[in-house]
C-alpha angles and dihedrals in degrees: 000000000000117000108247089217087076088089085102094211089309096293116151112242112221117233111243103217135124098259101047096163094050093058098035093120095044116084115203126134096156126094094255095061095035087059089053091050092053092050091049092052090052099046097039094074092061130066093229120138112256129204118204114202126188147109121288111282098024094117104260091151092053092050092048091053091046090054090052093049091049092051134083087254095066093111092055129071125297104205122189130191129174108220092194097050097045116084111252093237092057100039097084093051089045090054100042106016124227145250124244110276095019089125140347109301096022095122095157141016116279130192118230130224095267091053093047091048094055108141090008137066132289118201114204104196119198092008089169089075095064121115121249092250093054092046088062092054094046089050089056091053090051094048102036105016093230144100144159128243116248107275093012136106101199114107112229122202123216134178097189114150109238123222114178131188139189142167090209128093096247092187088060091045089055090053090051091050093244096114130041114252094214092053090047092058092044090055099041097068093117112009118191120194114207116212122239119246088249088062092054103046091150090067095055097086090050092047091050090051092048094051093045090054091046093056093040089062088063095046125011101202094071130115111288101198147016122236117246092246093051091047091051090054091051093047091052096046118104096228101208089185091050121204093346091057091048092050092049091049093051091049091052093047096050092047095049100035116095099187133073094250134051110230132194092259089059091062123091115270093243091062093050093046094049091047091052091050091049091051090049092052090050090049091051092052095044093043127034096334129090110315124211093249091051091051091051092048092051090050093050091048092052091048093053093048090050091052092049092050091052091054098040089254096301101149097202092054093043090059093059116109094232090066089065093047094254 
């Protein structure tokens, strides 16, 4: 586990990668995020469709924008739409635009997101929330690069690069019949799985430092650092809301805190409780609980018994590598 003292006096550590400007708003010095950065730099130069997978709050929108900025389309529009937050009745007209008189209130022609994104990038966030009817129309754009506005007959061409994102398991949604299989395969050309914040604990001190500095720019008389004990609690917390949850917490802490330092007692109770439970589990394992050597011995014992059972307890056969699947 990363030492919480690595907060380095709350100084943001710059990310040493080729495209520094592209990733300037994404903090990630650990191996998990550095791997993502390398993938982004490779895929950005193509026009291939990209699928971003990851839990809510892991930064899918930031990565999508980074891909756009690293591509040859960076001087064109980056258009984003949240398929889950837009009402179903409006989503089609948001995607494809509409002609005057197409429906009540359509007093003039309006271009849709795909039209606006021509030559650039369109980011379809939470694409797993789209209806079956709309999935068919998006599939057509992917396959033929064309569509019609709502209420119109003119075919409009677009060459927008599509980046999609979801927190859902789309493969499972396909099996359930909630998502079209053909669209799934058109989207999953280059899938990128973003790590949870729990999987990148080493980045937490740097993220805390970054957010502290961000809020200090708005108001100077805010806390300037986090105590080592408070940082340790934050590093050990599971962060179900990921980076978004951490950012919201830091904003709340700096607004409510009246001192120069954020202390453990300033943190929400759920963080302190979970940290205490984690420490207790570690104590049990290091103390009188199950040691590492004991766990290994138990595993080896189970493996030997399994091999003997497979060979009717003939020891010479049980010792053969094939019994263990080697």
